[in-house]
C-alpha positions, -999 to +999 in steps of 0.1 A: +495+397-342+519+395-311+505+382-279+506+410-252+509+385-224+540+368-237+564+397-231+585+401-199+559+423-183+536+393-177+561+377-153+563+409-132+525+410-130+523+374-118+551+381-092+533+411-079+500+392-077+517+365-057+532+391-034+498+407-028+482+373-022+509+365+004+505+398+021+467+395+023+470+359+037+495+371+063+471+398+074+441+376+079+424+375+113+410+345+131+381+344+156+384+323+188+366+292+174+391+292+144+420+296+168+409+267+190+405+244+160+442+250+152+454+250+188+436+223+207+431+238+242+400+249+261+387+284+260+398+289+296+433+276+289+436+299+259+425+330+277+449+322+306+477+318+281+469+351+265+469+368+299+502+352+309+519+359+276+523+323+266+498+328+237+496+358+213+478+389+222+444+395+207+433+423+183+401+440+194+379+450+164+350+462+186+335+459+221+325+422+215+348+412+187+382+398+193+406+382+168+441+370+164+465+375+135+469+342+116+506+348+114+509+349+152+489+317+155+511+300+128+543+311+147+528+297+180+520+264+163+555+262+148+571+270+182+550+242+199+558+216+172+582+189+184+597+189+148+611+224+153+629+215+186 
């Protein structure tokens, strides 16, 4: 009996699964404590940077819930790294 997962369709399913996983990871949101673990500044410095445009803008999910896109934080970290300059 032939194995249904050995045909060429299996590869396209794996590729699509990888694309979906990548898309989901790029859409993840971080709360402020998570951001401050990745970018070691104080809360006051972070908020001043957001206000001045030095740091990424936040995404409001509700009246008391603020997040940042993980992609934006990754870009910020890459731009601040001495290796990229």
